[in-house]
C-alpha positions as CSV (number, residue, x, y, z in Angstrom):
1,X,154.9,52.6,130.8
2,X,152.6,55.3,132.2
3,X,154.5,57.3,134.7
4,X,152.8,59.0,137.7
5,X,153.5,62.3,136.1
6,X,151.9,61.3,132.8
7,X,149.0,59.7,134.5
8,X,148.3,63.0,136.3
9,X,148.8,64.9,133.1
10,X,146.2,62.8,131.3
11,X,143.7,62.9,134.2
12,X,144.0,66.7,134.5
13,X,143.8,67.3,130.8
14,X,140.6,65.2,130.5
15,X,139.3,67.4,133.4
16,X,140.3,70.5,131.4
17,X,142.9,71.7,133.9
18,X,146.4,70.8,132.5
19,X,147.9,72.1,129.3
20,X,147.8,69.7,126.3
21,X,151.3,69.4,124.9
22,X,152.3,68.1,121.5
23,X,154.2,65.2,123.0
24,X,151.2,64.2,125.1
25,X,149.0,64.6,122.0
26,X,151.2,62.3,120.0
27,X,151.2,59.7,122.8
28,X,147.5,59.8,123.2
29,X,146.8,59.5,119.5
30,X,149.1,56.5,119.4
31,X,147.3,54.9,122.3
32,X,143.9,55.5,120.7
33,X,142.7,57.8,123.4
34,X,142.6,60.9,121.1
35,X,141.6,61.2,117.4
36,X,143.8,63.5,115.3
37,X,141.8,65.1,112.5
38,X,143.8,67.0,109.9
39,X,142.0,69.8,108.1
40,X,143.5,70.8,104.8
41,X,142.1,73.9,103.1
42,X,142.4,76.4,100.3
43,X,140.8,79.8,99.4
44,X,140.7,82.2,96.5
45,X,142.6,79.9,94.2
46,X,141.2,81.9,91.3
47,X,141.7,79.4,88.5
48,X,145.4,79.1,89.1
49,X,145.9,75.7,87.6
50,X,149.6,76.0,86.8
51,X,152.5,77.0,89.1
52,X,153.8,80.5,89.0
53,X,156.6,80.8,86.5
54,X,160.2,80.4,87.8
55,X,161.0,84.0,87.1
56,X,158.0,85.4,89.0
57,X,159.2,88.1,91.5
58,X,157.2,86.9,94.5
59,X,155.9,83.4,93.9
60,X,158.5,81.7,91.7
61,X,157.5,78.1,91.1
62,X,154.8,78.1,93.8
63,X,151.3,76.7,93.6
64,X,149.9,74.5,90.8
65,X,147.2,71.9,90.9
66,X,149.6,68.9,90.4
67,X,151.8,70.1,93.3
68,X,148.7,70.5,95.5
69,X,147.5,67.1,94.6
70,X,150.8,65.5,95.5
71,X,150.8,67.2,98.9
72,X,147.2,66.2,99.6
73,X,148.0,62.6,98.8
74,X,151.0,62.6,101.1
75,X,149.0,64.0,104.0
76,X,146.2,61.5,103.5
77,X,148.6,58.7,103.7
78,X,150.1,60.1,106.9
79,X,146.6,60.6,108.5
80,X,143.5,58.9,107.0
81,X,141.4,61.2,109.2
82,X,142.0,64.1,106.8
83,X,139.3,66.4,105.4
84,X,139.9,68.9,102.5
85,X,137.9,72.1,102.0
86,X,137.8,75.2,99.9
87,X,136.5,78.6,101.0
88,X,135.4,80.1,97.7
89,X,136.5,82.1,94.7
90,X,137.5,79.0,92.9
91,X,136.9,80.8,89.6
92,X,138.2,83.8,87.7
93,X,141.8,84.9,87.4
94,X,143.5,83.0,84.5
95,X,142.5,82.2,80.9
96,X,141.5,78.7,82.1
97,X,138.3,80.2,83.4
98,X,137.7,82.2,80.3
99,X,138.1,79.1,78.1
100,X,136.3,76.5,80.2
101,X,134.0,78.4,82.5
102,X,135.1,76.6,85.7
103,X,134.8,73.1,84.4
104,X,138.5,72.4,84.6
105,X,138.8,73.7,88.1
106,X,136.0,71.5,89.4
107,X,137.3,68.5,87.7
108,X,140.8,69.0,89.2
109,X,139.3,69.6,92.7
110,X,137.3,66.3,92.3
111,X,140.5,64.5,91.4
112,X,142.1,65.9,94.5
113,X,139.3,64.6,96.6
114,X,137.8,67.8,98.1
115,X,135.2,67.0,100.7
116,X,133.2,70.3,100.5
117,X,133.5,73.9,99.3
118,X,131.6,77.2,99.8
119,X,130.9,79.8,97.1
120,X,132.8,83.1,96.8
121,X,131.6,86.2,95.0
122,X,133.7,85.3,91.9
123,X,132.0,82.0,91.6
124,X,129.0,84.0,90.3
125,X,131.0,85.6,87.5
126,X,129.3,83.5,84.8
127,X,126.0,83.8,86.6
128,X,124.0,81.1,88.4
129,X,123.3,79.3,85.1
130,X,127.1,79.3,84.3
131,X,127.8,77.9,87.8
132,X,125.1,75.3,87.5
133,X,126.3,74.1,84.1
134,X,129.8,73.2,85.4
135,X,128.7,72.1,88.9
136,X,128.1,68.6,87.6
137,X,131.8,68.2,87.4
138,X,132.2,68.6,91.2
139,X,131.8,65.3,93.1
140,X,131.7,67.2,96.3
141,X,128.9,69.4,97.8
142,X,128.8,73.2,98.0
143,X,127.7,74.3,101.5
144,X,126.0,77.7,101.4
145,X,124.2,78.5,104.6
146,X,123.4,82.2,104.3
147,X,122.5,82.4,100.6
148,X,118.8,81.7,100.1
149,X,118.6,80.3,96.6
150,X,114.9,79.2,96.9
151,X,113.8,81.6,94.2
152,X,116.7,80.8,91.8
153,X,117.9,78.0,89.6
154,X,120.4,77.0,92.3
155,X,117.5,75.9,94.6
156,X,118.4,72.4,96.0
157,X,121.8,72.5,94.4
158,X,123.7,73.5,97.5
159,X,123.5,72.3,101.1
160,X,123.1,74.3,104.4
161,X,125.6,71.9,106.0
162,X,127.4,68.6,105.6
163,X,128.3,66.1,108.3
164,X,131.5,63.9,108.2
165,X,132.5,61.1,110.5
166,X,136.1,60.2,111.4
167,X,136.8,57.4,113.9
168,X,133.4,58.0,115.6
169,X,133.9,61.8,115.7
170,X,131.1,63.7,114.0
171,X,132.2,66.9,112.2
172,X,129.6,69.4,111.0
173,X,130.6,71.8,108.2
174,X,128.7,74.8,107.0
175,X,129.5,77.8,104.7
176,X,129.0,81.5,104.9
177,X,129.3,83.9,101.9
178,X,129.9,87.6,101.7
179,X,127.1,90.0,100.6
180,X,126.9,89.9,96.9
181,X,125.2,93.3,96.3
182,X,127.9,95.7,95.3
183,X,130.4,93.0,94.5
184,X,128.5,91.1,91.9
185,X,126.2,92.4,89.2
186,X,122.5,92.0,90.1
187,X,121.8,89.9,87.0
188,X,124.4,87.4,88.0
189,X,122.9,86.5,91.4
190,X,119.3,87.3,90.6
191,X,116.9,86.6,93.4
192,X,119.5,85.2,95.8
193,X,118.6,86.4,99.3
194,X,121.6,87.3,101.6
195,X,121.1,86.4,105.3
196,X,123.0,87.8,108.2
197,X,126.0,85.5,108.7
198,X,126.1,85.8,112.5
199,X,122.4,85.0,112.9
200,X,122.7,82.1,110.4
201,X,125.9,80.8,112.1
202,X,124.2,80.6,115.5
203,X,121.2,78.8,114.0
204,X,123.3,76.3,112.1
205,X,125.6,75.6,115.0
206,X,122.6,75.0,117.3
207,X,121.3,72.4,114.8
208,X,124.7,70.8,114.4
209,X,125.5,70.7,118.1
210,X,122.2,69.8,119.5
211,X,120.0,68.1,116.9
212,X,122.8,66.4,114.9
213,X,125.1,65.8,117.9
214,X,128.3,66.9,116.2
215,X,131.5,66.9,118.2
216,X,133.3,69.4,116.0
217,X,131.8,72.3,114.0
218,X,133.7,74.0,111.1
219,X,132.7,77.1,109.2
220,X,133.9,77.6,105.6
221,X,133.8,81.4,105.3
222,X,134.1,83.8,102.4
223,X,133.5,86.8,104.6
224,X,137.0,88.1,104.9
225,X,139.5,88.0,107.8
226,X,139.1,91.5,109.3
227,X,137.9,95.0,108.4
228,X,138.2,98.5,109.9
229,X,134.4,98.9,109.4
230,X,131.5,97.1,111.1
231,X,131.4,94.7,108.2
232,X,131.1,91.1,109.4
233,X,134.5,89.3,109.2
234,X,135.9,86.0,110.4
235,X,137.1,87.7,113.6
236,X,133.7,89.3,114.3
237,X,132.0,86.0,113.5
238,X,134.2,84.2,116.0
239,X,133.6,86.7,118.8
240,X,129.8,87.0,118.2
241,X,128.9,83.3,118.0
242,X,129.3,80.1,120.1
243,X,129.7,76.5,119.1
244,X,132.2,76.9,116.2
245,X,135.6,75.2,116.6
246,X,137.3,76.3,113.4
247,X,136.7,79.1,110.9
248,X,138.5,78.7,107.6
249,X,138.4,81.9,105.7
250,X,138.7,83.5,102.3
251,X,138.0,86.7,100.3
252,X,140.7,89.0,101.7
253,X,143.6,87.0,100.5
254,X,145.1,87.1,103.9
255,X,148.4,85.1,104.4
256,X,148.4,83.9,108.0
257,X,151.5,82.4,109.6
258,X,149.5,80.6,112.3
259,X,145.9,79.9,113.0
260,X,144.6,82.6,115.3
261,X,142.9,81.8,118.6
262,X,139.8,84.0,119.3
263,X,137.5,83.9,122.3
264,X,133.8,83.4,121.3
265,X,130.7,84.8,123.0
266,X,131.1,82.1,125.7
267,X,134.8,82.6,126.3
268,X,135.8,79.4,124.4
269,X,138.6,79.4,121.9
270,X,137.9,79.4,118.2
271,X,140.6,78.9,115.6
272,X,140.6,81.2,112.5
273,X,142.8,80.5,109.5
274,X,143.3,81.7,105.9
275,X,146.0,80.9,103.4
276,X,146.4,83.8,101.0
277,X,145.4,83.1,97.4
278,X,146.2,81.4,94.1
279,X,146.9,78.0,95.7
280,X,150.3,79.1,96.8
281,X,149.7,77.6,100.2
282,X,147.8,74.6,101.5
283,X,146.2,75.3,104.9
284,X,146.7,72.7,107.5
285,X,145.1,72.7,111.0
286,X,145.2,69.6,113.2
287,X,142.3,69.1,115.6
288,X,142.6,66.7,118.5
289,X,139.4,65.2,119.9
290,X,139.2,63.1,123.1
291,X,137.4,59.8,122.5
292,X,136.3,59.9,126.2
293,X,134.7,63.3,126.3
294,X,134.3,64.0,122.5
295,X,135.7,67.5,123.2
296,X,138.3,69.3,121.1
297,X,141.6,69.7,122.9
298,X,143.8,72.8,122.5
299,X,147.5,72.5,122.3
300,X,149.4,75.0,124.3
301,X,151.6,76.0,121.3
302,X,150.9,77.5,117.9
303,X,152.0,75.6,114.8
304,X,152.4,76.9,111.3
305,X,148.9,77.0,109.7
306,X,150.0,76.3,106.1
307,X,152.4,74.4,103.9
308,X,153.9,76.0,100.8
309,X,152.8,74.3,97.6
310,X,155.7,73.8,95.3
């Protein structure tokens, strides 16, 4: 039965006044008034196919593709409205990459059911021809919005964005990569043109929000969480843009306990999350979207932004 207090809570929360609690969220998901979308994500896995050995000083028994697969399957059963993303540096770090050039990693990610990924600097380590030769094993798209590949062999082999639908909610996803010059040998990225990520993010979010009518916008970033310099990071990106709901990060191997809330250029909250490296953790952020307003609703509590893979 809907009590007067809960009726007022629901009415006020729809108007954007009252706090949105976890108990209220669960109730409204159950009633069909709110869609819960679970976002699972990884970054900087660096070809770590096997778990760390049991005698490892810091990560004993953690990680591993099979363990990650099991966890992903479990969460998909709990919530069919689940999306799975990777934020770059899939390659380089173990002999698997040296032996198979990234083929194994992409086959395993396809088996796990990744929905999209973006490219990190180490994904260029075998050059664009090496990447293209193994890309056929990925049954998911690479979204690369600020790398202009038009004068390279990767032209038309990546997407500027991808749109997903879950229970009537449209989710637009795009990717931003770090500047390759200075990190990657020039011969490996050739005539790839790097575009300012903040400028591109604003352009893409305008397309996703207004032309494509997306209700939620997610950025897969390989820019890095934060820097002491003026270099563009996830935190700077969040503050300088508008229209992004969630930034999933990579590159700096940052272990975050919780997704961080950052105010964007219009004062609205953006969630930023990153889950370290080597597939030790599986990132998890739950987004709640009102079926009435199609707006993302913020819970008034922080939840752990990852699950240990073991």
